[in-house]
Predicted model as a PDB file, atoms N, CA, C, CB and O in Angstrom, pLDDT in the B-factor column:
MODEL        1                                                                  
ATOM      1  N   MET A   1     -14.306  -2.743 -11.741  1.00 71.00           N  
ATOM      2  CA  MET A   1     -13.972  -1.421 -11.258  1.00 71.00           C  
ATOM      3  C   MET A   1     -14.829  -0.394 -11.995  1.00 71.00           C  
ATOM      4  CB  MET A   1     -12.462  -1.128 -11.445  1.00 71.00           C  
ATOM      5  O   MET A   1     -15.040  -0.500 -13.203  1.00 71.00           O  
ATOM      6  N   LYS A   2     -15.317   0.595 -11.258  1.00 85.00           N  
ATOM      7  CA  LYS A   2     -16.157   1.623 -11.866  1.00 85.00           C  
ATOM      8  C   LYS A   2     -15.339   2.517 -12.783  1.00 85.00           C  
ATOM      9  CB  LYS A   2     -16.845   2.462 -10.788  1.00 85.00           C  
ATOM     10  O   LYS A   2     -14.178   2.817 -12.506  1.00 85.00           O  
ATOM     11  N   LYS A   3     -15.950   2.932 -13.862  1.00 87.00           N  
ATOM     12  CA  LYS A   3     -15.286   3.821 -14.811  1.00 87.00           C  
ATOM     13  C   LYS A   3     -15.675   5.272 -14.508  1.00 87.00           C  
ATOM     14  CB  LYS A   3     -15.658   3.443 -16.277  1.00 87.00           C  
ATOM     15  O   LYS A   3     -16.749   5.547 -13.972  1.00 87.00           O  
ATOM     16  N   ASN A   4     -14.776   6.184 -14.863  1.00 88.00           N  
ATOM     17  CA  ASN A   4     -15.008   7.632 -14.763  1.00 88.00           C  
ATOM     18  C   ASN A   4     -15.273   8.117 -13.342  1.00 88.00           C  
ATOM     19  CB  ASN A   4     -16.168   8.016 -15.633  1.00 88.00           C  
ATOM     20  O   ASN A   4     -16.036   9.063 -13.149  1.00 88.00           O  
ATOM     21  N   ILE A   5     -14.652   7.481 -12.337  1.00 90.00           N  
ATOM     22  CA  ILE A   5     -14.814   7.984 -10.966  1.00 90.00           C  
ATOM     23  C   ILE A   5     -13.548   8.669 -10.459  1.00 90.00           C  
ATOM     24  CB  ILE A   5     -15.192   6.840 -10.025  1.00 90.00           C  
ATOM     25  O   ILE A   5     -13.574   9.351  -9.434  1.00 90.00           O  
ATOM     26  N   HIS A   6     -12.443   8.487 -11.177  1.00 86.00           N  
ATOM     27  CA  HIS A   6     -11.184   9.071 -10.737  1.00 86.00           C  
ATOM     28  C   HIS A   6     -10.983  10.447 -11.362  1.00 86.00           C  
ATOM     29  CB  HIS A   6     -10.013   8.149 -11.090  1.00 86.00           C  
ATOM     30  O   HIS A   6     -11.326  10.656 -12.526  1.00 86.00           O  
ATOM     31  N   PRO A   7     -10.422  11.400 -10.585  1.00 88.00           N  
ATOM     32  CA  PRO A   7     -10.165  12.737 -11.145  1.00 88.00           C  
ATOM     33  C   PRO A   7      -9.039  12.697 -12.171  1.00 88.00           C  
ATOM     34  CB  PRO A   7      -9.816  13.731 -10.024  1.00 88.00           C  
ATOM     35  O   PRO A   7      -8.233  11.767 -12.187  1.00 88.00           O  
ATOM     36  N   ASP A   8      -8.994  13.706 -13.020  1.00 89.00           N  
ATOM     37  CA  ASP A   8      -7.958  13.823 -14.040  1.00 89.00           C  
ATOM     38  C   ASP A   8      -6.610  14.079 -13.376  1.00 89.00           C  
ATOM     39  CB  ASP A   8      -8.297  14.953 -15.042  1.00 89.00           C  
ATOM     40  O   ASP A   8      -6.490  14.980 -12.546  1.00 89.00           O  
ATOM     41  N   TYR A   9      -5.610  13.306 -13.729  1.00 91.00           N  
ATOM     42  CA  TYR A   9      -4.260  13.406 -13.179  1.00 91.00           C  
ATOM     43  C   TYR A   9      -3.356  13.941 -14.273  1.00 91.00           C  
ATOM     44  CB  TYR A   9      -3.747  12.023 -12.643  1.00 91.00           C  
ATOM     45  O   TYR A   9      -3.149  13.270 -15.284  1.00 91.00           O  
ATOM     46  N   HIS A  10      -2.810  15.144 -14.089  1.00 95.00           N  
ATOM     47  CA  HIS A  10      -2.088  15.817 -15.158  1.00 95.00           C  
ATOM     48  C   HIS A  10      -0.889  16.584 -14.603  1.00 95.00           C  
ATOM     49  CB  HIS A  10      -3.021  16.764 -15.919  1.00 95.00           C  
ATOM     50  O   HIS A  10      -0.722  16.694 -13.388  1.00 95.00           O  
ATOM     51  N   ALA A  11      -0.063  17.111 -15.496  1.00 96.00           N  
ATOM     52  CA  ALA A  11       1.137  17.861 -15.111  1.00 96.00           C  
ATOM     53  C   ALA A  11       0.784  19.315 -14.802  1.00 96.00           C  
ATOM     54  CB  ALA A  11       2.201  17.796 -16.230  1.00 96.00           C  
ATOM     55  O   ALA A  11       0.056  19.963 -15.554  1.00 96.00           O  
ATOM     56  N   ILE A  12       1.314  19.816 -13.681  1.00 96.00           N  
ATOM     57  CA  ILE A  12       1.159  21.230 -13.311  1.00 96.00           C  
ATOM     58  C   ILE A  12       2.527  21.748 -12.893  1.00 96.00           C  
ATOM     59  CB  ILE A  12       0.098  21.422 -12.154  1.00 96.00           C  
ATOM     60  O   ILE A  12       3.455  20.966 -12.688  1.00 96.00           O  
ATOM     61  N   LYS A  13       2.651  23.066 -12.766  1.00 96.00           N  
ATOM     62  CA  LYS A  13       3.864  23.691 -12.250  1.00 96.00           C  
ATOM     63  C   LYS A  13       3.555  24.241 -10.863  1.00 96.00           C  
ATOM     64  CB  LYS A  13       4.380  24.822 -13.208  1.00 96.00           C  
ATOM     65  O   LYS A  13       2.468  24.764 -10.620  1.00 96.00           O  
ATOM     66  N   VAL A  14       4.518  24.117  -9.962  1.00 93.00           N  
ATOM     67  CA  VAL A  14       4.386  24.622  -8.600  1.00 93.00           C  
ATOM     68  C   VAL A  14       5.431  25.704  -8.406  1.00 93.00           C  
ATOM     69  CB  VAL A  14       4.549  23.480  -7.540  1.00 93.00           C  
ATOM     70  O   VAL A  14       6.617  25.480  -8.647  1.00 93.00           O  
ATOM     71  N   GLN A  15       4.983  26.900  -7.961  1.00 92.00           N  
ATOM     72  CA  GLN A  15       5.886  28.027  -7.751  1.00 92.00           C  
ATOM     73  C   GLN A  15       5.903  28.384  -6.273  1.00 92.00           C  
ATOM     74  CB  GLN A  15       5.463  29.250  -8.607  1.00 92.00           C  
ATOM     75  O   GLN A  15       4.858  28.614  -5.665  1.00 92.00           O  
ATOM     76  N   MET A  16       7.117  28.427  -5.697  1.00 86.00           N  
ATOM     77  CA  MET A  16       7.304  28.779  -4.287  1.00 86.00           C  
ATOM     78  C   MET A  16       7.410  30.294  -4.139  1.00 86.00           C  
ATOM     79  CB  MET A  16       8.567  28.088  -3.709  1.00 86.00           C  
ATOM     80  O   MET A  16       7.421  31.025  -5.130  1.00 86.00           O  
ATOM     81  N   THR A  17       7.488  30.754  -2.900  1.00 86.00           N  
ATOM     82  CA  THR A  17       7.561  32.195  -2.650  1.00 86.00           C  
ATOM     83  C   THR A  17       8.874  32.793  -3.134  1.00 86.00           C  
ATOM     84  CB  THR A  17       7.387  32.479  -1.169  1.00 86.00           C  
ATOM     85  O   THR A  17       8.928  33.983  -3.448  1.00 86.00           O  
ATOM     86  N   ASP A  18       9.943  31.987  -3.201  1.00 83.00           N  
ATOM     87  CA  ASP A  18      11.228  32.523  -3.655  1.00 83.00           C  
ATOM     88  C   ASP A  18      11.376  32.480  -5.175  1.00 83.00           C  
ATOM     89  CB  ASP A  18      12.365  31.751  -3.012  1.00 83.00           C  
ATOM     90  O   ASP A  18      12.435  32.832  -5.695  1.00 83.00           O  
ATOM     91  N   GLY A  19      10.345  32.060  -5.892  1.00 87.00           N  
ATOM     92  CA  GLY A  19      10.381  32.027  -7.342  1.00 87.00           C  
ATOM     93  C   GLY A  19      10.760  30.678  -7.927  1.00 87.00           C  
ATOM     94  O   GLY A  19      10.696  30.494  -9.142  1.00 87.00           O  
ATOM     95  N   THR A  20      11.152  29.737  -7.089  1.00 86.00           N  
ATOM     96  CA  THR A  20      11.493  28.399  -7.552  1.00 86.00           C  
ATOM     97  C   THR A  20      10.265  27.739  -8.166  1.00 86.00           C  
ATOM     98  CB  THR A  20      12.052  27.542  -6.395  1.00 86.00           C  
ATOM     99  O   THR A  20       9.179  27.777  -7.588  1.00 86.00           O  
ATOM    100  N   VAL A  21      10.438  27.134  -9.335  1.00 92.00           N  
ATOM    101  CA  VAL A  21       9.341  26.465 -10.027  1.00 92.00           C  
ATOM    102  C   VAL A  21       9.758  25.033 -10.339  1.00 92.00           C  
ATOM    103  CB  VAL A  21       8.948  27.226 -11.331  1.00 92.00           C  
ATOM    104  O   VAL A  21      10.865  24.790 -10.819  1.00 92.00           O  
ATOM    105  N   PHE A  22       8.862  24.088 -10.061  1.00 92.00           N  
ATOM    106  CA  PHE A  22       9.107  22.713 -10.474  1.00 92.00           C  
ATOM    107  C   PHE A  22       7.821  22.122 -11.016  1.00 92.00           C  
ATOM    108  CB  PHE A  22       9.651  21.863  -9.301  1.00 92.00           C  
ATOM    109  O   PHE A  22       6.729  22.614 -10.732  1.00 92.00           O  
ATOM    110  N   GLU A  23       7.960  21.079 -11.786  1.00 96.00           N  
ATOM    111  CA  GLU A  23       6.809  20.453 -12.420  1.00 96.00           C  
ATOM    112  C   GLU A  23       6.509  19.126 -11.735  1.00 96.00           C  
ATOM    113  CB  GLU A  23       7.057  20.246 -13.932  1.00 96.00           C  
ATOM    114  O   GLU A  23       7.415  18.349 -11.432  1.00 96.00           O  
ATOM    115  N   THR A  24       5.236  18.882 -11.499  1.00 95.00           N  
ATOM    116  CA  THR A  24       4.795  17.647 -10.870  1.00 95.00           C  
ATOM    117  C   THR A  24       3.445  17.255 -11.450  1.00 95.00           C  
ATOM    118  CB  THR A  24       4.714  17.802  -9.329  1.00 95.00           C  
ATOM    119  O   THR A  24       2.878  17.984 -12.265  1.00 95.00           O  
ATOM    120  N   ARG A  25       2.940  16.125 -11.038  1.00 95.00           N  
ATOM    121  CA  ARG A  25       1.616  15.688 -11.492  1.00 95.00           C  
ATOM    122  C   ARG A  25       0.643  15.809 -10.330  1.00 95.00           C  
ATOM    123  CB  ARG A  25       1.653  14.220 -12.036  1.00 95.00           C  
ATOM    124  O   ARG A  25       1.005  15.533  -9.187  1.00 95.00           O  
ATOM    125  N   SER A  26      -0.601  16.224 -10.615  1.00 95.00           N  
ATOM    126  CA  SER A  26      -1.580  16.469  -9.571  1.00 95.00           C  
ATOM    127  C   SER A  26      -2.987  16.406 -10.142  1.00 95.00           C  
ATOM    128  CB  SER A  26      -1.332  17.824  -8.906  1.00 95.00           C  
ATOM    129  O   SER A  26      -3.173  16.388 -11.359  1.00 95.00           O  
ATOM    130  N   THR A  27      -3.964  16.372  -9.267  1.00 94.00           N  
ATOM    131  CA  THR A  27      -5.365  16.480  -9.676  1.00 94.00           C  
ATOM    132  C   THR A  27      -5.852  17.920  -9.559  1.00 94.00           C  
ATOM    133  CB  THR A  27      -6.248  15.551  -8.827  1.00 94.00           C  
ATOM    134  O   THR A  27      -6.982  18.228  -9.939  1.00 94.00           O  
ATOM    135  N   TRP A  28      -4.991  18.815  -9.029  1.00 93.00           N  
ATOM    136  CA  TRP A  28      -5.359  20.220  -8.863  1.00 93.00           C  
ATOM    137  C   TRP A  28      -5.365  20.925 -10.215  1.00 93.00           C  
ATOM    138  CB  TRP A  28      -4.389  20.928  -7.893  1.00 93.00           C  
ATOM    139  O   TRP A  28      -4.508  20.656 -11.056  1.00 93.00           O  
ATOM    140  N   GLY A  29      -6.316  21.818 -10.431  1.00 93.00           N  
ATOM    141  CA  GLY A  29      -6.345  22.668 -11.618  1.00 93.00           C  
ATOM    142  C   GLY A  29      -6.464  21.909 -12.918  1.00 93.00           C  
ATOM    143  O   GLY A  29      -7.050  20.829 -12.979  1.00 93.00           O  
ATOM    144  N   ALA A  30      -5.893  22.499 -13.961  1.00 94.00           N  
ATOM    145  CA  ALA A  30      -5.923  21.900 -15.297  1.00 94.00           C  
ATOM    146  C   ALA A  30      -4.497  21.717 -15.798  1.00 94.00           C  
ATOM    147  CB  ALA A  30      -6.743  22.778 -16.285  1.00 94.00           C  
ATOM    148  O   ALA A  30      -3.553  22.228 -15.196  1.00 94.00           O  
ATOM    149  N   GLU A  31      -4.343  21.001 -16.879  1.00 95.00           N  
ATOM    150  CA  GLU A  31      -3.029  20.749 -17.473  1.00 95.00           C  
ATOM    151  C   GLU A  31      -2.297  22.064 -17.732  1.00 95.00           C  
ATOM    152  CB  GLU A  31      -3.172  19.950 -18.786  1.00 95.00           C  
ATOM    153  O   GLU A  31      -2.823  22.944 -18.413  1.00 95.00           O  
ATOM    154  N   GLY A  32      -1.077  22.199 -17.186  1.00 94.00           N  
ATOM    155  CA  GLY A  32      -0.261  23.383 -17.426  1.00 94.00           C  
ATOM    156  C   GLY A  32      -0.488  24.536 -16.465  1.00 94.00           C  
ATOM    157  O   GLY A  32       0.226  25.534 -16.554  1.00 94.00           O  
ATOM    158  N   ASP A  33      -1.449  24.449 -15.548  1.00 95.00           N  
ATOM    159  CA  ASP A  33      -1.677  25.516 -14.570  1.00 95.00           C  
ATOM    160  C   ASP A  33      -0.493  25.644 -13.627  1.00 95.00           C  
ATOM    161  CB  ASP A  33      -2.960  25.254 -13.771  1.00 95.00           C  
ATOM    162  O   ASP A  33       0.287  24.704 -13.470  1.00 95.00           O  
ATOM    163  N   THR A  34      -0.357  26.819 -12.993  1.00 96.00           N  
ATOM    164  CA  THR A  34       0.702  27.066 -12.021  1.00 96.00           C  
ATOM    165  C   THR A  34       0.090  27.260 -10.646  1.00 96.00           C  
ATOM    166  CB  THR A  34       1.546  28.298 -12.421  1.00 96.00           C  
ATOM    167  O   THR A  34      -0.744  28.145 -10.451  1.00 96.00           O  
ATOM    168  N   LEU A  35       0.501  26.433  -9.691  1.00 94.00           N  
ATOM    169  CA  LEU A  35       0.047  26.520  -8.307  1.00 94.00           C  
ATOM    170  C   LEU A  35       1.075  27.333  -7.535  1.00 94.00           C  
ATOM    171  CB  LEU A  35      -0.150  25.096  -7.671  1.00 94.00           C  
ATOM    172  O   LEU A  35       2.245  26.954  -7.476  1.00 94.00           O  
ATOM    173  N   GLN A  36       0.656  28.448  -6.940  1.00 93.00           N  
ATOM    174  CA  GLN A  36       1.578  29.300  -6.191  1.00 93.00           C  
ATOM    175  C   GLN A  36       1.415  28.993  -4.703  1.00 93.00           C  
ATOM    176  CB  GLN A  36       1.317  30.820  -6.485  1.00 93.00           C  
ATOM    177  O   GLN A  36       0.342  29.183  -4.130  1.00 93.00           O  
ATOM    178  N   LEU A  37       2.502  28.514  -4.090  1.00 87.00           N  
ATOM    179  CA  LEU A  37       2.492  28.144  -2.686  1.00 87.00           C  
ATOM    180  C   LEU A  37       3.092  29.237  -1.824  1.00 87.00           C  
ATOM    181  CB  LEU A  37       3.243  26.847  -2.479  1.00 87.00           C  
ATOM    182  O   LEU A  37       3.934  30.011  -2.280  1.00 87.00           O  
ATOM    183  N   ASP A  38       2.656  29.295  -0.581  1.00 85.00           N  
ATOM    184  CA  ASP A  38       3.206  30.244   0.388  1.00 85.00           C  
ATOM    185  C   ASP A  38       4.241  29.565   1.265  1.00 85.00           C  
ATOM    186  CB  ASP A  38       2.088  30.847   1.254  1.00 85.00           C  
ATOM    187  O   ASP A  38       4.367  29.893   2.445  1.00 85.00           O  
ATOM    188  N   ILE A  39       4.983  28.623   0.703  1.00 77.00           N  
ATOM    189  CA  ILE A  39       5.996  27.889   1.452  1.00 77.00           C  
ATOM    190  C   ILE A  39       7.370  28.372   1.008  1.00 77.00           C  
ATOM    191  CB  ILE A  39       5.849  26.350   1.245  1.00 77.00           C  
ATOM    192  O   ILE A  39       7.673  28.420  -0.184  1.00 77.00           O  
ATOM    193  N   ASP A  40       8.189  28.725   1.982  1.00 78.00           N  
ATOM    194  CA  ASP A  40       9.548  29.164   1.684  1.00 78.00           C  
ATOM    195  C   ASP A  40      10.484  27.969   1.798  1.00 78.00           C  
ATOM    196  CB  ASP A  40       9.992  30.313   2.639  1.00 78.00           C  
ATOM    197  O   ASP A  40      10.686  27.461   2.901  1.00 78.00           O  
ATOM    198  N   PRO A  41      11.061  27.505   0.694  1.00 72.00           N  
ATOM    199  CA  PRO A  41      11.910  26.320   0.749  1.00 72.00           C  
ATOM    200  C   PRO A  41      13.199  26.524   1.545  1.00 72.00           C  
ATOM    201  CB  PRO A  41      12.253  25.890  -0.641  1.00 72.00           C  
ATOM    202  O   PRO A  41      13.865  25.547   1.886  1.00 72.00           O  
ATOM    203  N   LEU A  42      13.561  27.759   1.845  1.00 77.00           N  
ATOM    204  CA  LEU A  42      14.767  28.010   2.626  1.00 77.00           C  
ATOM    205  C   LEU A  42      14.516  27.878   4.125  1.00 77.00           C  
ATOM    206  CB  LEU A  42      15.309  29.392   2.314  1.00 77.00           C  
ATOM    207  O   LEU A  42      15.462  27.738   4.900  1.00 77.00           O  
ATOM    208  N   ALA A  43      13.235  27.923   4.545  1.00 77.00           N  
ATOM    209  CA  ALA A  43      12.934  27.880   5.961  1.00 77.00           C  
ATOM    210  C   ALA A  43      12.034  26.711   6.365  1.00 77.00           C  
ATOM    211  CB  ALA A  43      12.295  29.160   6.363  1.00 77.00           C  
ATOM    212  O   ALA A  43      11.995  26.358   7.543  1.00 77.00           O  
ATOM    213  N   HIS A  44      11.317  26.109   5.433  1.00 75.00           N  
ATOM    214  CA  HIS A  44      10.365  25.056   5.772  1.00 75.00           C  
ATOM    215  C   HIS A  44      11.100  23.742   6.072  1.00 75.00           C  
ATOM    216  CB  HIS A  44       9.351  24.856   4.621  1.00 75.00           C  
ATOM    217  O   HIS A  44      12.008  23.373   5.328  1.00 75.00           O  
ATOM    218  N   PRO A  45      10.729  23.028   7.148  1.00 73.00           N  
ATOM    219  CA  PRO A  45      11.419  21.797   7.527  1.00 73.00           C  
ATOM    220  C   PRO A  45      11.394  20.703   6.458  1.00 73.00           C  
ATOM    221  CB  PRO A  45      10.815  21.264   8.779  1.00 73.00           C  
ATOM    222  O   PRO A  45      12.284  19.854   6.433  1.00 73.00           O  
ATOM    223  N   ALA A  46      10.406  20.707   5.588  1.00 73.00           N  
ATOM    224  CA  ALA A  46      10.344  19.692   4.544  1.00 73.00           C  
ATOM    225  C   ALA A  46      11.516  19.813   3.580  1.00 73.00           C  
ATOM    226  CB  ALA A  46       9.030  19.797   3.783  1.00 73.00           C  
ATOM    227  O   ALA A  46      11.940  18.811   3.004  1.00 73.00           O  
ATOM    228  N   TRP A  47      12.044  21.010   3.392  1.00 69.00           N  
ATOM    229  CA  TRP A  47      13.163  21.220   2.473  1.00 69.00           C  
ATOM    230  C   TRP A  47      14.493  21.353   3.196  1.00 69.00           C  
ATOM    231  CB  TRP A  47      12.920  22.452   1.637  1.00 69.00           C  
ATOM    232  O   TRP A  47      15.533  21.012   2.633  1.00 69.00           O  
ATOM    233  N   THR A  48      14.481  21.841   4.431  1.00 73.00           N  
ATOM    234  CA  THR A  48      15.738  22.067   5.136  1.00 73.00           C  
ATOM    235  C   THR A  48      16.236  20.818   5.846  1.00 73.00           C  
ATOM    236  CB  THR A  48      15.577  23.186   6.133  1.00 73.00           C  
ATOM    237  O   THR A  48      17.381  20.778   6.298  1.00 73.00           O  
ATOM    238  N   GLY A  49      15.391  19.799   5.951  1.00 71.00           N  
ATOM    239  CA  GLY A  49      15.785  18.585   6.646  1.00 71.00           C  
ATOM    240  C   GLY A  49      15.653  18.705   8.147  1.00 71.00           C  
ATOM    241  O   GLY A  49      16.091  17.822   8.885  1.00 71.00           O  
ATOM    242  N   GLY A  50      15.054  19.786   8.606  1.00 64.00           N  
ATOM    243  CA  GLY A  50      14.861  19.971  10.036  1.00 64.00           C  
ATOM    244  C   GLY A  50      13.855  18.980  10.580  1.00 64.00           C  
ATOM    245  O   GLY A  50      12.991  18.482   9.857  1.00 64.00           O  
ATOM    246  N   ARG A  51      13.979  18.709  11.839  1.00 62.00           N  
ATOM    247  CA  ARG A  51      13.041  17.778  12.448  1.00 62.00           C  
ATOM    248  C   ARG A  51      12.142  18.542  13.400  1.00 62.00           C  
ATOM    249  CB  ARG A  51      13.782  16.633  13.184  1.00 62.00           C  
ATOM    250  O   ARG A  51      12.581  19.469  14.080  1.00 62.00           O  
ATOM    251  N   SER A  52      10.903  18.150  13.442  1.00 57.00           N  
ATOM    252  CA  SER A  52       9.973  18.838  14.323  1.00 57.00           C  
ATOM    253  C   SER A  52      10.262  18.449  15.765  1.00 57.00           C  
ATOM    254  CB  SER A  52       8.510  18.510  13.948  1.00 57.00           C  
ATOM    255  O   SER A  52      10.636  17.311  16.051  1.00 57.00           O  
ATOM    256  N   GLN A  53      10.088  19.384  16.648  1.00 58.00           N  
ATOM    257  CA  GLN A  53      10.337  19.138  18.058  1.00 58.00           C  
ATOM    258  C   GLN A  53       9.009  18.987  18.773  1.00 58.00           C  
ATOM    259  CB  GLN A  53      11.176  20.275  18.683  1.00 58.00           C  
ATOM    260  O   GLN A  53       8.045  19.694  18.482  1.00 58.00           O  
ATOM    261  N   LEU A  54       8.975  18.061  19.708  1.00 53.00           N  
ATOM    262  CA  LEU A  54       7.777  17.905  20.514  1.00 53.00           C  
ATOM    263  C   LEU A  54       7.669  19.092  21.458  1.00 53.00           C  
ATOM    264  CB  LEU A  54       7.798  16.567  21.300  1.00 53.00           C  
ATOM    265  O   LEU A  54       8.664  19.532  22.032  1.00 53.00           O  
ATOM    266  N   LEU A  55       6.466  19.602  21.612  1.00 58.00           N  
ATOM    267  CA  LEU A  55       6.279  20.755  22.480  1.00 58.00           C  
ATOM    268  C   LEU A  55       6.401  20.380  23.942  1.00 58.00           C  
ATOM    269  CB  LEU A  55       4.933  21.391  22.223  1.00 58.00           C  
ATOM    270  O   LEU A  55       6.832  21.192  24.762  1.00 58.00           O  
ATOM    271  N   ASP A  56       6.026  19.158  24.273  1.00 58.00           N  
ATOM    272  CA  ASP A  56       6.021  18.743  25.658  1.00 58.00           C  
ATOM    273  C   ASP A  56       6.584  17.333  25.754  1.00 58.00           C  
ATOM    274  CB  ASP A  56       4.599  18.816  26.253  1.00 58.00           C  
ATOM    275  O   ASP A  56       5.984  16.402  25.217  1.00 58.00           O  
ATOM    276  N   GLN A  57       7.688  17.153  26.405  1.00 60.00           N  
ATOM    277  CA  GLN A  57       8.334  15.846  26.506  1.00 60.00           C  
ATOM    278  C   GLN A  57       7.718  15.036  27.646  1.00 60.00           C  
ATOM    279  CB  GLN A  57       9.854  16.007  26.722  1.00 60.00           C  
ATOM    280  O   GLN A  57       8.259  15.012  28.751  1.00 60.00           O  
ATOM    281  N   GLY A  58       6.594  14.376  27.386  1.00 68.00           N  
ATOM    282  CA  GLY A  58       5.984  13.521  28.387  1.00 68.00           C  
ATOM    283  C   GLY A  58       5.050  14.242  29.335  1.00 68.00           C  
ATOM    284  O   GLY A  58       4.347  13.589  30.107  1.00 68.00           O  
ATOM    285  N   GLY A  59       5.018  15.528  29.307  1.00 77.00           N  
ATOM    286  CA  GLY A  59       4.162  16.272  30.220  1.00 77.00           C  
ATOM    287  C   GLY A  59       2.690  16.056  29.972  1.00 77.00           C  
ATOM    288  O   GLY A  59       1.897  16.033  30.913  1.00 77.00           O  
ATOM    289  N   GLN A  60       2.315  15.897  28.724  1.00 78.00           N  
ATOM    290  CA  GLN A  60       0.908  15.677  28.405  1.00 78.00           C  
ATOM    291  C   GLN A  60       0.436  14.334  28.917  1.00 78.00           C  
ATOM    292  CB  GLN A  60       0.679  15.770  26.907  1.00 78.00           C  
ATOM    293  O   GLN A  60      -0.675  14.217  29.435  1.00 78.00           O  
ATOM    294  N   VAL A  61       1.273  13.322  28.776  1.00 78.00           N  
ATOM    295  CA  VAL A  61       0.914  11.986  29.266  1.00 78.00           C  
ATOM    296  C   VAL A  61       0.814  12.006  30.782  1.00 78.00           C  
ATOM    297  CB  VAL A  61       1.949  10.929  28.806  1.00 78.00           C  
ATOM    298  O   VAL A  61      -0.122  11.439  31.345  1.00 78.00           O  
ATOM    299  N   ALA A  62       1.761  12.646  31.449  1.00 81.00           N  
ATOM    300  CA  ALA A  62       1.749  12.728  32.905  1.00 81.00           C  
ATOM    301  C   ALA A  62       0.501  13.480  33.394  1.00 81.00           C  
ATOM    302  CB  ALA A  62       3.031  13.422  33.414  1.00 81.00           C  
ATOM    303  O   ALA A  62      -0.123  13.087  34.379  1.00 81.00           O  
ATOM    304  N   ARG A  63       0.155  14.550  32.703  1.00 82.00           N  
ATOM    305  CA  ARG A  63      -1.038  15.321  33.075  1.00 82.00           C  
ATOM    306  C   ARG A  63      -2.309  14.483  32.891  1.00 82.00           C  
ATOM    307  CB  ARG A  63      -1.128  16.615  32.231  1.00 82.00           C  
ATOM    308  O   ARG A  63      -3.216  14.531  33.722  1.00 82.00           O  
ATOM    309  N   PHE A  64      -2.366  13.716  31.797  1.00 83.00           N  
ATOM    310  CA  PHE A  64      -3.523  12.850  31.558  1.00 83.00           C  
ATOM    311  C   PHE A  64      -3.625  11.790  32.647  1.00 83.00           C  
ATOM    312  CB  PHE A  64      -3.427  12.183  30.170  1.00 83.00           C  
ATOM    313  O   PHE A  64      -4.704  11.563  33.195  1.00 83.00           O  
ATOM    314  N   ASN A  65      -2.517  11.146  32.959  1.00 83.00           N  
ATOM    315  CA  ASN A  65      -2.538  10.112  33.996  1.00 83.00           C  
ATOM    316  C   ASN A  65      -2.893  10.690  35.359  1.00 83.00           C  
ATOM    317  CB  ASN A  65      -1.188   9.409  34.069  1.00 83.00           C  
ATOM    318  O   ASN A  65      -3.551  10.022  36.157  1.00 83.00           O  
ATOM    319  N   LYS A  66      -2.474  11.910  35.638  1.00 84.00           N  
ATOM    320  CA  LYS A  66      -2.808  12.552  36.910  1.00 84.00           C  
ATOM    321  C   LYS A  66      -4.308  12.820  36.999  1.00 84.00           C  
ATOM    322  CB  LYS A  66      -2.021  13.865  37.075  1.00 84.00           C  
ATOM    323  O   LYS A  66      -4.913  12.642  38.056  1.00 84.00           O  
ATOM    324  N   ARG A  67      -4.905  13.249  35.885  1.00 85.00           N  
ATOM    325  CA  ARG A  67      -6.335  13.576  35.890  1.00 85.00           C  
ATOM    326  C   ARG A  67      -7.228  12.345  35.809  1.00 85.00           C  
ATOM    327  CB  ARG A  67      -6.653  14.498  34.741  1.00 85.00           C  
ATOM    328  O   ARG A  67      -8.264  12.281  36.471  1.00 85.00           O  
ATOM    329  N   PHE A  68      -6.825  11.362  34.993  1.00 86.00           N  
ATOM    330  CA  PHE A  68      -7.724  10.249  34.709  1.00 86.00           C  
ATOM    331  C   PHE A  68      -7.151   8.888  35.098  1.00 86.00           C  
ATOM    332  CB  PHE A  68      -8.068  10.245  33.252  1.00 86.00           C  
ATOM    333  O   PHE A  68      -7.735   7.862  34.749  1.00 86.00           O  
ATOM    334  N   GLY A  69      -6.038   8.852  35.802  1.00 83.00           N  
ATOM    335  CA  GLY A  69      -5.385   7.588  36.135  1.00 83.00           C  
ATOM    336  C   GLY A  69      -6.198   6.682  37.043  1.00 83.00           C  
ATOM    337  O   GLY A  69      -6.069   5.460  36.971  1.00 83.00           O  
ATOM    338  N   GLY A  70      -7.027   7.256  37.889  1.00 79.00           N  
ATOM    339  CA  GLY A  70      -7.804   6.449  38.832  1.00 79.00           C  
ATOM    340  C   GLY A  70      -9.114   5.935  38.274  1.00 79.00           C  
ATOM    341  O   GLY A  70      -9.801   5.165  38.946  1.00 79.00           O  
ATOM    342  N   LEU A  71      -9.483   6.332  37.069  1.00 79.00           N  
ATOM    343  CA  LEU A  71     -10.746   5.892  36.498  1.00 79.00           C  
ATOM    344  C   LEU A  71     -10.658   4.456  36.011  1.00 79.00           C  
ATOM    345  CB  LEU A  71     -11.158   6.807  35.357  1.00 79.00           C  
ATOM    346  O   LEU A  71      -9.635   4.035  35.470  1.00 79.00           O  
ATOM    347  N   THR A  72     -11.727   3.714  36.206  1.00 75.00           N  
ATOM    348  CA  THR A  72     -11.815   2.367  35.673  1.00 75.00           C  
ATOM    349  C   THR A  72     -13.083   2.252  34.855  1.00 75.00           C  
ATOM    350  CB  THR A  72     -11.785   1.312  36.803  1.00 75.00           C  
ATOM    351  O   THR A  72     -14.044   2.988  35.083  1.00 75.00           O  
ATOM    352  N   LEU A  73     -13.091   1.326  33.895  1.00 72.00           N  
ATOM    353  CA  LEU A  73     -14.241   1.170  33.013  1.00 72.00           C  
ATOM    354  C   LEU A  73     -15.237   0.140  33.533  1.00 72.00           C  
ATOM    355  CB  LEU A  73     -13.780   0.779  31.631  1.00 72.00           C  
ATOM    356  O   LEU A  73     -16.373   0.101  33.060  1.00 72.00           O  
ATOM    357  N   GLY A  74     -14.862  -0.653  34.445  1.00 68.00           N  
ATOM    358  CA  GLY A  74     -15.776  -1.677  34.974  1.00 68.00           C  
ATOM    359  C   GLY A  74     -15.506  -1.949  36.439  1.00 68.00           C  
ATOM    360  O   GLY A  74     -14.546  -1.444  37.022  1.00 68.00           O  
ATOM    361  N   LYS A  75     -16.372  -2.757  37.017  1.00 65.00           N  
ATOM    362  CA  LYS A  75     -16.203  -3.109  38.423  1.00 65.00           C  
ATOM    363  C   LYS A  75     -15.152  -4.195  38.541  1.00 65.00           C  
ATOM    364  CB  LYS A  75     -17.541  -3.573  39.047  1.00 65.00           C  
ATOM    365  O   LYS A  75     -15.046  -5.073  37.684  1.00 65.00           O  
ATOM    366  N   LYS A  76     -14.374  -4.125  39.613  1.00 57.00           N  
ATOM    367  CA  LYS A  76     -13.345  -5.130  39.863  1.00 57.00           C  
ATOM    368  C   LYS A  76     -13.675  -5.938  41.072  1.00 57.00           C  
ATOM    369  CB  LYS A  76     -11.992  -4.492  40.028  1.00 57.00           C  
ATOM    370  O   LYS A  76     -12.918  -6.837  41.438  1.00 57.00           O  
TER     371      LYS A  76                                                      
ENDMDL                                                                          
END                                                                             
């Protein structure tokens, strides 16, 4: 295995928009730096447990099949 190819992995602090701070390990910045995020833990689905909704329930597939359903890749 090659030596000295991996970035430094160290402890940093992460601060959210509401002032919440937690400590984690990362390759970002230097040891002890504070990363300020623009994520609101009260509204972001990663913290609220919300699930993302599909914008189109099958409509995209139906539209694709309507446009390209008759195409074939070879002779039959």
